[in-house]
C-alpha positions in Angstrom: 7.7 -33.9 -19.3 10.8 -32.1 -18.3 11.0 -33.6 -14.9 10.4 -37.2 -16.1 12.1 -39.8 -18.4 10.2 -42.3 -20.5 10.4 -46.0 -19.6 8.9 -49.2 -21.0 6.7 -51.4 -18.9 6.8 -55.3 -19.2 3.8 -55.0 -21.6 5.5 -52.6 -23.9 3.8 -49.6 -22.9 5.6 -46.3 -22.5 5.0 -44.3 -19.4 7.0 -41.5 -17.7 9.4 -42.5 -15.0 8.9 -40.5 -11.9 12.0 -38.8 -10.3 12.7 -38.0 -6.8 12.1 -34.5 -5.1 15.8 -34.1 -4.6 16.5 -34.7 -8.4 14.0 -32.1 -9.3 15.4 -29.7 -6.8 19.0 -30.3 -8.1 17.9 -29.6 -11.7 16.2 -26.4 -10.8 18.6 -25.3 -8.2 19.3 -22.0 -10.0 15.7 -21.2 -9.7 15.4 -22.1 -6.0 18.5 -19.9 -5.5 16.8 -16.9 -6.9 13.7 -17.5 -4.9 15.7 -18.1 -1.6 16.4 -14.4 -0.6 12.7 -13.6 -1.0 11.7 -16.5 1.1 14.2 -15.7 3.7 13.0 -12.1 3.9 9.4 -13.2 4.4 10.3 -15.8 7.0 12.6 -13.5 9.1 10.6 -10.1 8.8 7.0 -11.3 8.3 6.3 -14.7 9.7 8.7 -15.0 12.8 7.6 -11.7 14.2 4.1 -13.1 14.3 5.1 -15.1 17.4 5.4 -11.8 19.2 1.7 -11.3 18.9 1.4 -13.4 22.1 2.4 -10.4 24.2 -1.0 -8.8 23.4 -2.5 -11.3 25.9 0.3 -10.7 28.5 1.4 -7.9 30.9 4.7 -7.9 29.0 7.8 -7.3 31.0 10.9 -6.5 29.1 13.0 -8.2 31.7 11.0 -11.2 32.2 10.4 -11.8 28.5 7.7 -13.4 26.6 7.8 -16.8 28.3 7.7 -15.5 31.9 5.4 -12.5 31.5 2.0 -12.7 33.4 -1.1 -13.6 31.3 -3.9 -11.0 31.3 -6.3 -12.3 28.6 -8.1 -9.4 26.8 -7.2 -6.8 29.3 -5.3 -4.6 26.8 -8.1 -4.9 24.0 -10.5 -3.8 26.7 -8.3 -0.8 27.6 -7.9 0.2 24.0 -11.7 0.2 23.3 -12.3 2.2 26.5 -9.6 4.8 25.7 -11.4 8.1 25.9 -10.2 9.4 22.5 -10.5 6.0 20.8 -13.4 7.1 18.7 -11.6 10.2 17.5 -8.5 8.1 16.7 -10.6 5.4 14.9 -12.7 8.0 12.9 -9.6 9.9 11.8 -7.9 6.8 10.7 -11.0 5.7 8.7 -11.5 9.1 7.1 -7.9 9.6 6.0 -7.7 5.9 4.8 -11.0 6.5 2.7 -9.7 9.8 1.3 -6.5 8.0 0.2 -8.7 5.3 -1.4 -10.9 7.8 -3.2 -8.3 10.3 -4.2 -4.8 8.8 -4.0 -5.5 5.5 -5.5 -7.0 6.6 -8.9 -4.2 9.2 -9.4 -1.5 6.9 -10.5 -4.0 5.2 -12.8 -4.9 8.3 -14.5 -1.1 9.3 -14.9 -0.4 5.9 -16.4 -3.1 6.3 -19.0 -2.0 9.8 -19.8 1.6 8.6 -20.2 0.4 5.8 -22.4 -1.1 8.2 -24.8 2.4 10.1 -25.3 3.9 8.8 -28.6 7.2 10.5 -28.3 9.5 8.2 -26.3 11.9 10.8 -25.0 9.1 13.1 -23.9 7.4 10.1 -22.2 10.6 9.0 -20.5 11.4 12.6 -19.3 7.9 13.1 -17.8 7.9 9.6 -16.2 11.2 10.4 -14.5 10.3 13.6 -13.1 6.9 12.4 -11.6 8.5 9.3 -9.9 11.7 11.1 -8.5 9.7 12.4 -5.4 9.3 8.8 -4.3 12.9 8.8 -3.3 12.6 11.9 -0.9 12.0 11.3 2.8 8.9 12.6 4.5 11.0 15.1 6.3 12.2 16.7 3.0 8.7 16.6 1.8 7.4 18.4 4.9 10.2 21.0 4.5 9.1 21.7 0.9 5.4 21.8 1.9 6.5 24.3 4.7 8.1 26.6 2.0 4.8 26.6 0.3 2.2 26.8 3.0 4.0 28.5 5.9 2.4 31.6 7.4 5.3 34.1 7.0 7.4 32.9 4.1 5.1 30.4 2.3 4.8 31.0 -1.5 0.9 30.5 -1.3 0.6 33.1 1.5 2.7 35.5 -0.4 0.4 35.2 -3.4 -2.5 35.7 -1.2 -1.3 38.8 0.3 -0.3 40.2 -3.1 -3.9 39.6 -4.1 -5.3 41.4 -1.1 -6.2 38.4 1.1 -5.1 37.6 4.6 -2.4 35.0 5.2 -3.7 31.6 6.3 -1.7 29.3 8.6 -2.5 26.1 6.7 -0.1 23.9 8.6 -1.8 24.8 11.9 -5.5 24.5 10.7 -7.0 21.3 11.7 -9.5 21.5 8.8 -6.7 21.6 6.2 -4.6 18.8 7.7 -6.3 15.9 5.8 -6.1 17.7 2.6 -2.5 18.5 2.9 -1.8 14.8 3.9 -3.6 13.5 0.8 -2.1 16.1 -1.7 1.4 15.5 -0.5 1.1 11.7 -0.6 -0.3 11.9 -4.1 2.8 14.2 -5.3 5.1 11.8 -3.7 4.0 8.4 -4.6 1.8 8.9 -7.7 4.6 8.5 -10.2 6.1 5.5 -8.6 2.9 3.6 -8.3 2.1 4.5 -11.9 4.9 2.1 -13.0 2.7 -0.9 -12.2 -0.1 0.3 -14.3 2.2 1.2 -17.0 3.8 -2.2 -17.1 0.1 -3.6 -17.4 -0.6 -1.2 -20.3 2.7 -2.2 -22.1 1.5 -5.7 -22.0 -1.5 -5.1 -24.1 -0.8 -6.3 -27.8 -0.7 -3.5 -30.4 -2.5 -5.8 -32.7 -5.6 -5.4 -30.7 -5.8 -1.6 -31.3 -5.1 -2.3 -35.0 -7.9 -4.7 -35.2 -10.2 -2.4 -33.4 -9.3 0.5 -35.9 -10.1 -1.8 -38.9 -13.4 -2.6 -37.3 -14.1 1.2 -36.9 -13.7 1.5 -33.1 -13.0 5.1 -31.9 -10.6 6.0 -29.1 -13.2 5.8 -26.6 -14.3 2.3 -27.7 -10.7 1.3 -27.8 -10.1 2.5 -24.2 -13.2 0.6 -22.9 -12.8 -2.7 -24.7 -9.0 -3.0 -24.9 -7.1 -0.6 -22.5 -9.5 -0.8 -19.6 -9.7 -4.6 -19.9 -5.9 -4.9 -20.1 -5.3 -2.7 -17.0 -8.3 -4.0 -14.8 -6.6 -7.0 -13.5 -3.8 -4.9 -12.0 -6.2 -2.2 -10.7 -8.2 -5.0 -8.8 -5.1 -6.5 -7.2 -3.8 -3.1 -6.0 -7.2 -2.2 -4.7 -7.4 -5.5 -2.8 -3.9 -4.9 -1.3 -4.9 -1.5 -0.4 -8.0 -2.7 1.4 -5.9 -5.1 3.4 -4.0 -2.3 5.0 -6.9 0.3 5.1 -6.2 1.1 8.8 -2.4 1.8 8.0 -2.7 5.5 7.3 1.2 6.0 7.1 2.7 6.8 10.4 5.9 8.3 8.9 4.0 10.9 6.7 1.3 11.9 9.3 3.8 12.0 12.3 5.9 14.6 10.4 3.0 16.7 9.6 1.1 16.4 12.8 1.3 19.1 15.6 -0.8 19.9 18.7 -3.2 22.1 16.7 -4.1 19.3 14.3 -4.5 16.5 16.6 -8.3 16.6 16.4 -8.2 15.7 12.7 -4.9 14.0 12.3 -4.3 11.7 15.3 -4.7 8.1 13.8 -4.0 4.7 15.2 -0.4 4.6 14.0 0.4 7.9 15.8 -1.3 6.7 18.9 0.6 3.4 18.8 3.9 5.3 18.5 3.2 7.5 21.4 1.9 4.6 23.5 4.4 1.9 22.6 7.6 3.7 21.8 7.4 6.7 23.9 5.5 5.4 26.9 6.8 1.7 26.7 3.3 -0.1 26.6 4.3 -2.8 24.5 1.4 -5.1 25.2 -1.2 -2.4 24.3 0.4 -1.4 21.1 0.6 -5.1 20.0 -3.2 -5.5 20.9 -3.8 -2.5 18.6 -1.5 -4.0 15.7 -3.5 -7.3 16.1 -6.7 -5.7 15.9 -5.7 -3.8 12.8 -4.4 -7.1 11.2 -7.6 -8.9 11.9 -9.7 -6.1 10.3 -7.6 -5.9 7.3 -7.6 -9.6 6.9 -11.5 -9.6 7.0 -11.9 -6.8 4.6 -9.4 -8.4 2.2 -11.2 -11.7 2.3 -14.6 -10.2 1.8 -13.5 -7.8 -1.0 -11.7 -10.5 -2.9 -14.8 -12.8 -2.8 -16.9 -9.9 -4.0 -14.4 -9.1 -6.7 -14.3 -12.6 -8.0 -18.1 -12.7 -8.0 -18.5 -9.5 -9.9 -15.4 -9.0 -12.0 -14.0 -12.5 -12.2 -10.7 -11.2 -11.0 -9.2 -11.7 -7.4 -6.0 -11.9 -5.4 -6.2 -15.5 -4.9 
């Protein structure tokens, strides 16, 4: 009863005396001060911008503003769904997102499990530092490094192929190789950084559980299944649900840097189309309609996946 004091009633009974909300706030003012920056961030950059979604139903004019622009209903949604290349853009988005879910999502989990098995603290810290450093590189630098490896004339891989007697391949201009390059470069850049989350979950597992399991005769695999996996499973489920919520966000910064006219057939996604239409051509209402569509799809998938996860695994995001 940290937020209440004891008082006696006229019958001699002792009951907690309620305090005002302001008194509680004052006593915990330091905690509220710590939370305030995060609340302001979400208020200013997450919730207030939602009011701008109204221009998806307007013929938005930059000079008239939101309040005076003409209402057009679902015109921009209809235009988006009737866009000639809409099917290609949508399919590319789904395929790249599913590839990221299948290949990129398990990579940091495997890395965290491997690092958790390293017993030498110095070696473990060195490897962890090396693998998460690429996270701090911009996608422009990552593309430059990729170009050094895969370019037609001076790429290290093509030089190796020529030494072995094979013809050089222009990987960066091949539409068939674009998705593989996107996935592999994404894994290399973000795998070590995301692995920190799963390493934190592994560190939270009590060592006494492993000791008890060894006494009971459990092998390494049994320890993994019944202790390690159970300890890391909540973190995996939460990260998976968060990933499903933004499954239509393929990463415009990465794809835009790697994209070229030769790879549009397999690399043009909703984010790059939105950039061309909204930023380059100035169709703000259309791109807002696309963003709203993506948000609705993500929300529905998140709600369904969360409900399924709670029913099957007993874990969920909320």
